[in-house]
C-alpha positions as CSV (number, residue, x, y, z in Angstrom):
1,X,195.4,24.3,-86.4
2,X,198.1,24.9,-88.8
3,X,200.6,27.6,-88.5
4,X,198.8,31.2,-89.1
5,X,195.6,29.6,-87.3
6,X,194.8,32.3,-84.8
7,X,191.5,30.3,-82.7
8,X,190.4,27.3,-82.3
9,X,186.8,25.9,-82.1
10,X,185.4,26.7,-78.6
11,X,184.0,24.2,-77.1
12,X,182.0,21.3,-75.7
13,X,174.2,6.0,-77.5
14,X,169.1,4.7,-76.3
15,X,166.5,1.8,-75.2
16,X,169.6,-0.5,-74.0
17,X,168.1,-4.2,-75.1
18,X,171.1,-6.3,-74.5
19,X,174.7,-6.6,-72.8
20,X,177.5,-5.2,-74.5
21,X,179.0,-6.7,-77.6
22,X,182.9,-5.8,-77.7
23,X,184.8,-5.3,-81.0
24,X,188.6,-5.0,-81.2
25,X,190.9,-3.2,-83.8
26,X,194.4,-4.8,-84.6
27,X,197.2,-3.1,-83.2
28,X,198.0,-2.2,-86.9
29,X,195.9,0.2,-87.2
30,X,191.9,1.5,-86.7
31,X,190.5,-0.7,-89.5
32,X,188.9,-3.5,-87.8
33,X,187.2,-1.5,-84.7
34,X,183.6,-2.5,-84.6
35,X,184.1,-5.6,-87.5
36,X,184.5,-8.3,-84.6
37,X,182.1,-8.8,-82.6
38,X,178.7,-8.7,-85.6
39,X,176.8,-11.9,-84.7
40,X,175.8,-13.7,-87.9
41,X,173.7,-17.0,-88.5
42,X,171.6,-18.2,-85.6
43,X,173.4,-16.0,-83.2
44,X,171.9,-13.2,-85.0
45,X,168.3,-14.2,-84.4
46,X,168.2,-12.5,-80.8
47,X,170.4,-9.4,-81.6
48,X,167.9,-7.2,-80.4
49,X,166.0,-9.1,-77.9
50,X,165.8,-7.4,-74.9
51,X,165.6,-10.8,-73.2
52,X,168.5,-13.0,-72.5
53,X,170.4,-11.9,-75.7
54,X,174.4,-12.2,-76.0
55,X,174.7,-9.3,-78.2
56,X,173.9,-5.8,-79.0
57,X,172.0,-4.5,-82.1
58,X,174.4,-1.4,-82.0
59,X,177.1,-3.3,-83.0
60,X,174.9,-3.2,-86.7
61,X,174.7,0.7,-86.8
62,X,178.6,0.2,-87.5
63,X,178.2,-1.7,-90.2
64,X,177.3,-0.2,-94.2
65,X,174.1,-0.7,-95.8
66,X,174.7,-4.1,-97.4
67,X,177.0,-5.7,-94.6
68,X,173.7,-5.1,-92.0
69,X,171.0,-5.5,-94.4
70,X,172.4,-9.4,-94.2
71,X,171.8,-9.6,-90.6
72,X,168.9,-8.0,-90.6
73,X,167.0,-10.5,-92.7
74,X,168.1,-13.3,-91.2
75,X,166.4,-11.9,-88.0
76,X,163.5,-10.7,-90.0
77,X,162.8,-14.1,-91.3
78,X,162.9,-16.0,-88.5
79,X,159.8,-16.7,-87.1
80,X,161.6,-17.5,-83.8
81,X,163.0,-14.3,-83.0
82,X,160.9,-11.7,-81.0
83,X,163.2,-8.9,-82.6
84,X,161.9,-10.0,-86.4
85,X,159.5,-7.1,-86.5
86,X,162.3,-4.5,-85.6
87,X,164.6,-6.1,-88.0
88,X,161.8,-5.2,-90.8
89,X,161.6,-1.7,-89.7
90,X,165.1,-1.4,-89.8
91,X,165.6,-2.8,-93.7
92,X,162.8,-0.5,-94.8
93,X,164.3,2.3,-93.4
94,X,167.5,1.5,-94.9
95,X,166.0,0.9,-98.6
96,X,164.2,4.1,-98.4
97,X,167.7,5.8,-97.9
98,X,168.4,3.7,-101.1
99,X,165.3,5.1,-102.5
100,X,164.5,1.5,-103.6
101,X,161.0,1.8,-102.1
102,X,159.7,-1.4,-103.2
103,X,162.0,-3.2,-101.7
104,X,160.6,-1.0,-98.3
105,X,157.1,-1.9,-99.3
106,X,158.0,-5.7,-98.5
107,X,159.1,-5.5,-95.2
108,X,156.5,-2.7,-94.2
109,X,153.6,-5.0,-95.2
110,X,151.1,-4.9,-92.4
111,X,154.1,-4.4,-89.9
112,X,151.8,-1.8,-87.9
113,X,149.6,-4.5,-86.4
114,X,152.7,-5.8,-84.8
115,X,154.6,-3.1,-83.9
116,X,152.6,-0.8,-82.3
117,X,155.3,1.4,-80.4
118,X,156.2,2.6,-84.3
119,X,152.8,2.2,-85.3
120,X,152.7,5.9,-87.0
121,X,156.1,6.1,-88.1
122,X,155.5,2.7,-90.1
123,X,152.7,4.5,-92.2
124,X,154.9,7.2,-93.0
125,X,157.9,4.9,-94.1
126,X,155.0,3.1,-96.3
127,X,153.9,6.4,-98.0
128,X,157.5,7.5,-98.5
129,X,158.4,3.9,-100.2
130,X,155.1,4.6,-102.5
131,X,156.3,7.4,-103.8
132,X,159.9,6.3,-104.1
133,X,157.9,3.5,-106.4
134,X,156.0,6.1,-108.0
135,X,152.3,5.4,-106.5
136,X,151.3,8.8,-105.6
137,X,147.7,7.2,-105.5
138,X,148.5,5.3,-102.7
139,X,151.0,7.4,-101.0
140,X,148.8,10.1,-100.6
141,X,146.2,7.4,-99.1
142,X,148.4,6.6,-96.9
143,X,149.4,9.9,-95.9
144,X,145.5,10.3,-95.1
145,X,145.4,7.3,-93.0
146,X,148.1,8.6,-90.9
147,X,146.3,11.8,-90.2
148,X,142.9,9.8,-89.5
149,X,144.2,7.2,-87.0
150,X,147.4,9.4,-85.7
151,X,146.1,13.0,-85.6
152,X,147.8,14.4,-82.7
153,X,151.0,12.0,-83.2
154,X,153.9,14.9,-84.1
155,X,155.0,12.4,-87.2
156,X,151.3,13.6,-88.4
157,X,153.3,16.5,-89.5
158,X,155.2,14.5,-92.2
159,X,151.4,13.6,-93.4
160,X,150.4,17.4,-93.5
161,X,153.8,18.3,-95.3
162,X,153.9,15.6,-97.8
163,X,149.8,16.6,-98.8
164,X,150.4,19.9,-98.2
165,X,152.5,20.2,-100.9
166,X,149.4,20.4,-103.4
167,X,147.2,21.5,-101.0
168,X,148.0,24.4,-98.8
169,X,145.6,24.1,-95.6
170,X,147.4,20.7,-94.7
171,X,150.4,23.4,-94.7
172,X,148.2,25.9,-92.6
173,X,147.7,22.7,-90.4
174,X,151.1,21.8,-89.7
175,X,152.4,25.5,-88.9
176,X,148.9,25.6,-86.0
177,X,149.1,22.1,-84.6
178,X,153.0,21.3,-85.0
179,X,155.2,24.8,-84.5
180,X,157.9,23.2,-83.1
181,X,158.3,20.4,-85.7
182,X,160.4,20.6,-88.2
183,X,158.1,20.4,-91.2
184,X,156.9,23.4,-90.0
185,X,160.0,25.5,-90.0
186,X,160.4,24.0,-93.6
187,X,157.0,25.1,-94.5
188,X,157.9,28.6,-93.0
189,X,161.2,29.0,-94.7
190,X,159.2,27.9,-98.5
191,X,156.6,30.3,-97.8
192,X,159.1,33.4,-96.8
193,X,161.4,33.1,-99.5
194,X,157.5,33.9,-101.7
195,X,156.8,36.6,-99.4
196,X,159.4,37.4,-96.9
197,X,156.8,39.8,-95.0
198,X,154.9,37.4,-92.9
199,X,155.4,37.9,-89.0
200,X,154.1,34.5,-88.1
201,X,156.3,32.7,-90.0
202,X,159.5,34.4,-89.0
203,X,158.9,33.7,-85.5
204,X,158.3,30.2,-86.2
205,X,161.7,29.9,-87.6
206,X,163.0,32.2,-84.7
207,X,161.5,29.4,-82.2
208,X,162.2,26.2,-83.9
209,X,164.5,27.0,-86.7
210,X,167.8,27.0,-84.5
211,X,169.9,25.4,-87.0
212,X,168.5,27.0,-90.1
213,X,171.5,28.4,-92.2
214,X,169.7,32.2,-92.3
215,X,168.8,31.7,-89.1
216,X,170.7,34.8,-87.5
217,X,169.0,36.6,-91.0
218,X,166.0,35.7,-89.6
219,X,166.6,37.6,-85.8
220,X,167.7,40.6,-87.6
221,X,164.7,40.9,-90.1
222,X,162.6,40.5,-86.6
223,X,164.4,43.1,-84.7
224,X,164.7,45.4,-87.8
225,X,161.4,45.5,-89.6
226,X,158.7,44.1,-86.7
227,X,160.3,45.8,-83.4
228,X,157.1,47.4,-82.8
229,X,154.8,44.7,-83.3
230,X,156.6,42.1,-80.8
231,X,155.3,41.1,-77.7
232,X,158.2,40.2,-74.6
233,X,157.8,36.7,-75.0
234,X,158.7,37.1,-78.7
235,X,161.8,39.5,-77.6
236,X,162.9,36.4,-75.2
237,X,163.0,33.9,-78.2
238,X,164.8,36.4,-80.0
239,X,167.0,37.0,-77.1
240,X,167.6,33.1,-76.7
241,X,168.4,32.5,-80.2
242,X,171.1,35.5,-80.2
243,X,172.4,34.2,-77.3
244,X,172.5,30.5,-78.6
245,X,174.3,31.9,-81.7
246,X,177.3,33.6,-79.1
247,X,175.7,37.3,-81.1
248,X,175.7,38.4,-77.4
249,X,175.5,42.2,-78.4
250,X,172.3,41.7,-79.7
251,X,171.4,39.1,-77.4
252,X,171.8,41.8,-74.5
253,X,169.6,44.6,-76.3
254,X,166.7,41.9,-77.3
255,X,166.8,40.7,-73.3
256,X,166.1,44.6,-72.4
257,X,162.8,44.0,-74.0
258,X,162.0,40.4,-73.0
259,X,159.6,39.5,-69.4
260,X,161.8,41.4,-66.7
261,X,163.4,38.1,-64.6
262,X,166.5,38.1,-62.7
263,X,168.3,35.8,-65.7
264,X,166.8,37.9,-68.3
265,X,168.3,41.3,-66.3
266,X,171.8,39.4,-66.1
267,X,171.9,38.3,-69.9
268,X,171.0,42.2,-70.8
269,X,174.1,43.6,-68.8
270,X,176.8,40.9,-69.7
271,X,175.3,41.2,-73.6
272,X,175.7,44.4,-73.5
273,X,179.0,43.8,-72.1
274,X,180.5,40.6,-74.2
275,X,179.2,42.5,-77.4
276,X,181.1,46.0,-76.6
277,X,178.1,47.9,-76.8
278,X,178.2,49.9,-73.9
279,X,176.0,50.4,-71.0
280,X,176.5,47.0,-68.9
281,X,178.0,48.8,-66.0
282,X,174.5,50.7,-65.4
283,X,172.6,47.4,-66.2
284,X,174.7,45.5,-63.8
285,X,173.5,47.9,-61.1
286,X,169.6,47.9,-62.5
287,X,169.4,44.3,-61.5
288,X,171.3,44.6,-58.4
289,X,168.6,47.6,-57.3
290,X,165.6,45.4,-59.1
291,X,166.6,41.7,-57.5
292,X,168.6,42.2,-54.7
293,X,168.5,38.6,-53.9
294,X,168.5,36.8,-57.1
295,X,171.0,34.2,-57.2
296,X,172.1,36.1,-61.1
297,X,172.8,39.2,-58.7
298,X,175.9,37.7,-57.2
299,X,177.3,37.5,-60.7
300,X,176.1,40.7,-61.3
301,X,178.2,41.9,-58.5
302,X,181.3,40.3,-59.6
303,X,180.8,42.0,-63.1
304,X,180.5,45.0,-61.2
305,X,183.5,44.8,-59.3
306,X,185.7,43.5,-62.3
307,X,184.7,47.1,-64.1
308,X,184.5,49.7,-61.4
309,X,187.4,51.3,-59.4
310,X,189.3,49.6,-56.7
311,X,187.7,51.0,-53.9
312,X,184.4,50.9,-55.5
313,X,184.7,47.7,-56.3
314,X,185.8,46.5,-52.7
315,X,182.2,47.4,-51.6
316,X,180.7,45.7,-54.3
317,X,182.3,42.5,-53.3
318,X,181.6,43.2,-49.5
319,X,177.7,42.9,-50.4
320,X,178.7,39.6,-52.0
321,X,179.9,38.2,-48.6
322,X,177.5,39.7,-46.5
323,X,174.4,38.3,-48.8
324,X,175.8,35.6,-51.0
325,X,177.7,33.2,-49.1
326,X,177.9,30.7,-52.2
327,X,180.3,33.3,-53.4
328,X,181.8,34.6,-50.9
329,X,185.2,32.9,-51.0
330,X,185.1,33.9,-54.2
331,X,184.3,37.2,-53.1
332,X,187.0,37.5,-50.4
333,X,190.0,36.3,-52.9
334,X,189.2,39.3,-55.2
335,X,189.1,41.7,-52.4
336,X,192.7,40.4,-50.9
337,X,193.9,40.9,-54.7
338,X,192.7,44.6,-54.8
339,X,193.9,45.1,-51.5
340,X,197.4,43.8,-52.7
341,X,197.5,46.3,-55.5
342,X,196.3,49.2,-52.8
343,X,199.5,48.3,-50.9
344,X,197.2,47.4,-48.4
345,X,199.3,44.2,-47.5
346,X,198.3,43.7,-43.6
347,X,194.5,44.1,-44.5
348,X,195.0,41.2,-48.1
349,X,196.4,38.9,-45.3
350,X,193.6,39.4,-42.6
351,X,191.3,38.8,-45.9
352,X,193.0,35.6,-46.8
353,X,193.2,34.4,-43.3
354,X,189.5,34.5,-43.2
355,X,189.0,32.8,-46.6
356,X,190.9,30.1,-45.2
357,X,189.6,29.9,-41.8
358,X,185.7,30.0,-42.9
359,X,186.0,28.7,-46.3
360,X,188.7,26.3,-46.3
361,X,186.8,24.0,-48.9
362,X,186.0,26.7,-51.4
363,X,187.7,26.4,-54.9
364,X,188.6,30.0,-54.3
365,X,190.7,28.8,-51.0
366,X,192.6,26.2,-53.5
367,X,193.1,29.0,-55.8
368,X,194.7,31.1,-53.5
369,X,196.5,27.7,-52.1
370,X,197.9,27.0,-55.4
371,X,199.3,30.2,-56.6
372,X,201.8,30.3,-53.4
373,X,202.5,26.6,-53.8
374,X,203.4,27.9,-57.4
375,X,205.5,30.8,-56.2
376,X,207.4,28.8,-53.8
377,X,208.0,26.5,-56.5
378,X,209.0,28.7,-58.8
379,X,211.5,30.3,-55.9
380,X,213.0,26.7,-55.7
381,X,211.2,26.0,-52.2
382,X,210.0,22.9,-53.2
383,X,209.2,21.6,-49.4
384,X,206.9,25.0,-48.9
385,X,205.6,24.2,-52.1
386,X,204.4,20.9,-51.8
387,X,202.7,22.3,-48.2
388,X,200.3,24.7,-49.7
389,X,199.6,22.3,-52.9
390,X,198.8,19.1,-50.7
391,X,195.6,19.7,-49.3
392,X,193.9,20.9,-52.3
393,X,192.7,17.3,-54.0
394,X,191.4,16.5,-50.5
395,X,190.3,19.6,-49.1
396,X,189.3,21.3,-52.3
397,X,188.0,18.1,-54.4
398,X,185.7,19.7,-56.7
399,X,188.4,22.4,-57.7
400,X,189.3,23.1,-61.4
401,X,193.0,23.3,-59.8
402,X,193.0,20.0,-57.8
403,X,194.5,17.4,-60.5
404,X,196.9,19.9,-61.6
405,X,197.8,20.5,-58.0
406,X,197.8,16.7,-56.8
407,X,200.3,16.0,-60.1
408,X,202.8,18.6,-59.4
409,X,202.6,17.8,-55.5
410,X,204.4,14.5,-57.0
411,X,206.5,15.6,-59.2
412,X,208.2,18.0,-56.5
413,X,208.3,15.1,-54.1
414,X,210.1,13.1,-57.0
415,X,212.5,16.1,-57.2
416,X,212.4,16.1,-53.5
417,X,213.9,12.2,-53.6
418,X,210.7,11.4,-51.9
419,X,209.5,8.8,-53.9
420,X,207.0,7.0,-51.9
421,X,204.8,10.2,-51.7
422,X,205.4,11.2,-55.5
423,X,203.6,7.7,-55.8
424,X,201.2,8.5,-53.4
425,X,200.2,11.9,-55.3
426,X,200.3,10.6,-58.6
427,X,198.0,7.6,-57.6
428,X,195.4,9.8,-56.0
429,X,195.5,12.3,-59.3
430,X,194.3,9.0,-61.2
431,X,191.9,7.6,-58.4
432,X,190.0,11.1,-58.2
433,X,190.5,12.6,-61.6
434,X,190.7,9.6,-64.2
435,X,189.9,11.9,-67.4
436,X,192.1,14.8,-66.9
437,X,195.3,15.5,-68.7
438,X,197.3,15.4,-65.1
439,X,196.1,11.4,-64.9
440,X,197.8,10.8,-68.3
441,X,201.3,12.5,-66.9
442,X,200.7,10.7,-63.4
443,X,200.3,7.6,-65.4
444,X,203.6,8.4,-67.3
445,X,205.4,8.6,-64.3
446,X,204.3,5.6,-62.4
447,X,205.7,3.6,-65.6
448,X,202.4,2.8,-67.3
449,X,202.5,2.1,-70.9
450,X,200.5,4.8,-72.2
451,X,203.2,6.8,-74.0
452,X,205.0,9.8,-73.5
453,X,205.9,13.1,-75.4
454,X,208.8,11.6,-76.6
455,X,207.7,8.4,-78.2
456,X,204.2,8.8,-78.5
457,X,204.0,9.2,-82.4
458,X,205.5,5.6,-83.0
459,X,202.6,4.0,-80.8
460,X,199.6,2.4,-82.6
461,X,197.7,1.0,-79.1
462,X,195.0,-1.4,-79.3
463,X,191.4,-0.5,-78.8
464,X,188.2,-2.1,-78.0
465,X,184.9,-0.8,-77.9
466,X,181.6,-1.5,-76.1
467,X,179.2,-1.0,-78.5
468,X,176.3,0.2,-76.3
469,X,173.0,2.4,-76.6
470,X,171.8,2.9,-73.2
471,X,168.2,4.2,-72.5
472,X,167.7,8.0,-73.0
473,X,167.2,9.3,-69.5
474,X,163.9,10.8,-71.2
475,X,161.6,10.8,-74.1
476,X,158.5,8.7,-75.4
477,X,158.6,5.1,-76.1
478,X,158.6,6.4,-79.5
479,X,161.6,8.4,-79.2
480,X,163.5,5.6,-77.3
481,X,162.9,3.2,-80.0
482,X,163.8,5.3,-82.7
483,X,166.9,6.1,-81.3
484,X,168.1,2.7,-80.5
485,X,167.7,1.6,-84.2
486,X,170.0,4.5,-85.2
487,X,167.3,6.7,-86.8
488,X,168.8,9.6,-85.7
489,X,166.7,12.1,-87.8
490,X,163.6,10.8,-87.2
491,X,164.4,10.7,-83.4
492,X,165.3,14.0,-84.0
493,X,162.4,15.2,-85.5
494,X,160.4,13.9,-83.0
495,X,162.8,15.2,-79.8
496,X,161.9,18.9,-81.2
497,X,158.4,18.7,-80.5
498,X,158.9,16.8,-77.2
499,X,161.7,19.1,-76.2
500,X,159.9,22.1,-74.6
501,X,162.2,23.0,-72.0
502,X,165.1,24.6,-74.2
503,X,166.1,27.9,-71.9
504,X,166.7,26.0,-68.9
505,X,166.8,22.4,-69.6
506,X,167.3,19.4,-66.5
507,X,170.4,17.6,-66.5
508,X,168.5,14.3,-68.3
509,X,167.1,16.7,-70.8
510,X,170.4,18.4,-71.9
511,X,172.2,15.0,-71.8
512,X,169.4,13.6,-74.3
513,X,169.4,16.8,-76.5
514,X,173.3,16.2,-76.9
515,X,172.8,12.6,-77.5
516,X,170.2,13.6,-80.1
517,X,172.5,15.9,-81.7
518,X,175.0,13.4,-82.0
519,X,173.0,11.2,-83.8
520,X,172.3,13.7,-86.7
521,X,176.1,14.7,-86.8
522,X,176.0,18.2,-85.4
523,X,179.1,16.7,-83.2
524,X,180.2,20.4,-82.3
525,X,177.0,20.9,-80.4
526,X,176.1,17.6,-79.2
527,X,179.8,17.2,-77.4
528,X,179.4,20.8,-76.2
529,X,175.7,20.1,-74.6
530,X,177.1,16.9,-72.6
531,X,180.4,18.7,-71.8
532,X,178.6,21.4,-70.2
533,X,177.0,19.4,-68.3
534,X,179.9,20.1,-65.8
535,X,179.1,23.5,-65.1
536,X,176.3,22.4,-63.3
537,X,175.8,24.3,-59.6
538,X,172.9,23.2,-58.0
539,X,173.5,20.2,-55.7
540,X,171.0,18.3,-57.1
541,X,172.4,18.7,-60.7
542,X,175.5,18.1,-59.1
543,X,174.5,14.5,-58.4
544,X,172.7,14.0,-61.3
545,X,175.8,14.8,-63.2
546,X,178.2,12.7,-60.9
547,X,176.0,9.6,-61.7
548,X,175.8,10.1,-65.4
549,X,179.5,10.4,-65.2
550,X,179.8,6.8,-64.3
551,X,178.1,5.6,-67.8
552,X,180.2,4.3,-70.4
553,X,177.3,5.8,-72.7
554,X,178.5,9.1,-71.6
555,X,182.1,9.0,-72.1
556,X,181.5,7.1,-75.6
557,X,179.4,10.2,-76.6
558,X,182.1,12.3,-75.6
559,X,184.5,10.6,-76.9
560,X,183.7,9.0,-80.8
561,X,185.5,7.2,-83.4
562,X,183.8,9.2,-86.6
563,X,185.7,8.9,-89.8
564,X,187.6,5.8,-88.7
565,X,188.6,4.7,-92.0
566,X,190.6,7.9,-93.3
567,X,192.0,8.3,-89.8
568,X,193.7,4.7,-90.3
569,X,194.8,5.4,-94.0
570,X,196.4,8.7,-93.3
571,X,198.1,7.9,-89.7
572,X,199.3,4.5,-91.3
573,X,200.5,6.4,-94.0
574,X,202.4,9.1,-92.4
575,X,203.2,6.5,-89.0
576,X,201.3,8.5,-86.7
577,X,199.6,7.5,-83.8
578,X,196.3,6.8,-84.8
579,X,194.4,7.9,-81.3
580,X,196.8,11.3,-81.6
581,X,195.2,12.2,-84.7
582,X,192.2,11.4,-83.4
583,X,192.3,13.5,-80.4
584,X,193.5,16.6,-82.7
585,X,190.9,16.3,-84.7
586,X,188.3,16.1,-81.4
587,X,190.1,19.2,-80.5
588,X,190.3,21.1,-83.7
589,X,186.8,20.4,-84.6
590,X,184.9,18.2,-82.9
591,X,184.9,16.5,-85.9
592,X,182.6,18.7,-88.1
593,X,183.9,18.2,-91.6
594,X,182.3,21.5,-92.8
595,X,183.4,23.8,-89.8
596,X,185.2,27.0,-90.8
597,X,187.3,29.5,-87.9
598,X,187.3,32.8,-88.4
599,X,190.8,33.2,-89.9
600,X,189.3,30.7,-92.5
601,X,191.0,27.2,-91.2
602,X,188.6,24.3,-92.5
603,X,187.6,21.2,-92.2
604,X,188.4,18.2,-89.5
605,X,192.1,19.1,-89.2
606,X,191.3,22.7,-89.2
607,X,193.8,23.6,-92.1
608,X,194.2,26.7,-93.7
609,X,193.9,27.3,-97.5
610,X,197.3,28.4,-98.2
611,X,199.0,25.9,-95.9
612,X,196.6,23.0,-97.6
613,X,197.9,24.5,-100.8
614,X,201.5,24.6,-99.9
615,X,201.1,20.8,-98.8
616,X,199.0,19.7,-101.9
617,X,202.1,21.0,-104.0
618,X,204.6,18.5,-102.3
619,X,202.2,15.7,-102.2
620,X,201.4,16.3,-106.0
621,X,197.5,16.5,-105.1
622,X,196.3,17.8,-108.0
623,X,192.4,18.5,-106.5
624,X,191.1,18.6,-103.2
625,X,188.3,20.3,-101.3
626,X,189.2,21.3,-97.5
627,X,185.4,20.4,-96.1
628,X,186.1,16.6,-97.6
629,X,187.2,14.4,-94.8
630,X,189.6,12.0,-96.7
631,X,191.1,15.4,-98.2
632,X,191.5,17.4,-95.1
633,X,193.0,14.5,-93.2
634,X,195.0,13.9,-96.0
635,X,196.5,17.3,-95.9
636,X,196.6,17.6,-92.1
637,X,198.3,14.6,-91.2
638,X,201.1,15.4,-93.1
639,X,201.4,18.8,-91.9
640,X,201.1,17.1,-87.7
641,X,204.3,14.6,-89.7
642,X,206.1,17.4,-90.7
643,X,206.0,18.9,-87.0
644,X,206.9,15.9,-85.7
645,X,210.0,15.5,-88.2
646,X,210.6,19.1,-87.2
647,X,211.1,18.6,-83.5
648,X,213.0,14.9,-83.5
649,X,209.2,13.8,-83.2
650,X,208.6,15.2,-79.7
651,X,204.9,15.2,-80.2
652,X,204.8,18.0,-77.2
653,X,206.5,20.2,-79.6
654,X,205.2,19.1,-82.4
655,X,201.3,19.8,-81.4
656,X,202.4,22.5,-80.1
657,X,203.5,23.8,-83.2
658,X,200.6,22.9,-85.0
659,X,198.6,25.7,-82.9
660,X,201.3,28.3,-82.4
661,X,203.6,27.8,-85.7
662,X,206.9,26.9,-85.7
663,X,208.3,30.1,-85.0
664,X,206.3,30.4,-81.9
665,X,207.9,27.2,-80.6
666,X,211.2,27.9,-81.6
667,X,211.6,31.6,-79.0
668,X,210.2,29.4,-76.3
669,X,212.8,26.4,-76.7
670,X,215.4,29.6,-76.5
671,X,214.0,30.1,-73.0
672,X,216.0,26.9,-71.9
673,X,213.2,25.3,-70.0
674,X,213.7,21.5,-70.8
675,X,211.5,19.9,-68.4
676,X,208.5,18.8,-70.7
677,X,205.8,19.8,-68.0
678,X,207.5,22.9,-67.0
679,X,207.6,23.8,-70.7
680,X,203.8,23.4,-71.1
681,X,203.0,25.7,-68.1
682,X,205.3,28.3,-69.2
683,X,203.8,28.6,-73.0
684,X,202.9,31.9,-73.0
685,X,199.9,31.7,-75.3
686,X,197.2,30.6,-73.2
687,X,195.3,29.3,-75.8
688,X,198.1,27.4,-76.7
689,X,198.7,26.4,-73.3
690,X,195.2,25.0,-73.2
691,X,194.9,23.4,-76.6
692,X,198.4,21.1,-75.9
693,X,197.0,19.8,-72.6
694,X,193.2,19.7,-74.5
695,X,194.8,17.4,-77.1
696,X,196.7,15.2,-74.9
697,X,193.6,15.0,-72.4
698,X,192.0,13.7,-75.6
699,X,194.4,11.5,-75.9
700,X,194.5,9.6,-72.9
701,X,190.6,9.8,-72.7
702,X,190.6,7.4,-75.6
703,X,193.2,5.1,-74.0
704,X,191.6,4.8,-70.8
705,X,187.7,4.4,-72.0
706,X,189.0,1.9,-75.4
707,X,192.1,0.2,-74.5
708,X,191.6,-2.8,-72.5
709,X,194.5,-3.0,-70.4
710,X,194.9,0.8,-69.5
711,X,191.0,0.4,-68.8
712,X,191.9,-1.8,-66.3
713,X,194.5,-0.1,-64.8
714,X,192.4,3.0,-63.9
715,X,189.4,0.6,-62.8
716,X,191.8,-0.6,-60.2
717,X,192.9,2.8,-59.4
718,X,189.7,4.4,-59.5
719,X,185.9,4.5,-58.5
720,X,185.7,7.2,-60.9
721,X,186.3,5.3,-64.1
722,X,183.2,4.0,-65.4
723,X,182.2,0.4,-65.5
724,X,179.0,-0.4,-65.4
725,X,175.8,0.6,-67.4
726,X,173.0,2.2,-65.3
727,X,171.8,5.2,-65.4
728,X,171.2,7.2,-62.1
729,X,168.7,9.7,-63.0
């Protein structure tokens, strides 16, 4: 973010058919990232073949329409290729995108006979192609054929929508039969524009139109105008919608009128608290009394302990210790802190001792150890600091602090001139936490060629990508096929009907939903859904997530490469490391060109309008749009170059300045902290400290996933570094 921007975006790849196709970009830029490794000629004939193919159709997804057509036509016209039918469908879809209906019809002729998995979709494509070609009579006949042959297939909603443009009864049928299909939402929105006072249509949008631009206004209209007519289940829908849109105050009020479940009761109280509406304390108390043994009740007791006076808070914590063993360690640590605050040092020490003895492997114990270790280090007692921090990665391996503790054990050991212990600690961090910011810092101190703060901007790492789409863990055969062929919008529409478990999805469903969102360009929510899988607490779900982390497809989805050309162009122009630019964009916007922060920062690199105007005048850019990727990257990279120049090309200070502004960084430098790692930990703005770590963690993950040398090095150290393509579901 630039200068005055105060907040950041908060955060947050189907039937795998063939082996991986590798494509590399040159050490001089990103331009050639996907251009090598795309097969042509005879090699292309088996591109889509699940049996024995040496290439992967996913490589074609990276090409523009004209380039892709050449290879697809060779496949489609080869009688010996088992994938000619897939190629024909793909070609037809591409021609429809270009509004060339007649060309699409050529490839669609009789295709449904040979390609049954997408037969219904083929008829829809044919009807669409007829409309583009200007033959409405044949189009309508084909729409009717869809309804006759595939009346229960979700894609029939497309036929009902098309026919309903002139015959309203078809729209009525679409709403009744496929209420979750995006076409039903389109119909509801169209009719609401003519007559907004239609409760059933408002509820359709509330249930299935989460991504509509007017979604919150629809919820507001429901609660303000129809409150007395809504059922508890309707309130459940509204509450979930508000919650997903992070309007927590309204969500809490709605959950209070939804069916009374432990989760709804907790969200009632939590929503009131986050929305600063009042009544949260009483709502938590009511929940504890109503659902004394529910899993969510332990969370409610934690919240009550933080809201109550110390003496009362200890009582709530004691309830957790007695009734909820999975949160007892957290409660004991909180109790020790409260006792210390009341000058009950002896009792606090006893509680800590209980925590150490009974819950040695708990995250709370790791936090206690780390707090003590850091205090000892700040006082200069590095030996004792190492003693307290060293057990954390082995005894508390899942702790959020484990990677940090392991790194600092290495750093402190190095300062104590214990080089062997330092290398051992750094190696352990890479082995156990290869995706962490501290793995990168460990690699730096192990002498790997990964760049450091002082030289990172000048680097232009070689990067290779395995272009692969793995099978989705859930979804119908048609969904799998559409996804594999890169038909993101069609796959998304089908997924909206198939995905019924939205409130509490399984790991596989949440992963699939994330992938589907990425397929339609919703990178913000897509990456969030994938990343948020890490918060699963149930052991079985944690195991599924750990299996998922072994798949390269998962990591490629988390760390994609959108907007390659403008990133490469302007990184070269500004002499910036293109991977650093990509890493910063991922943190700023999650690759969403139109995103805008609450303070007005806009676009991929979250450029403030006033900053954009200043930069544009310097580079003589007369016209620009901040939501245009090319313009935004041009302006943002100029500023990132500027912050680098301001701090002698030190990327740590440049990135910190990009977030917090040069004035803040200058002030921190005056405090005299010269060690870069100590500087990061001493950043007084929690947001900026997290931002700096996140940007360089992004940078490191792009390196470890896409740089062949670094990926191989990590693989030698860590079993947690993904190297195989198989599902653990």
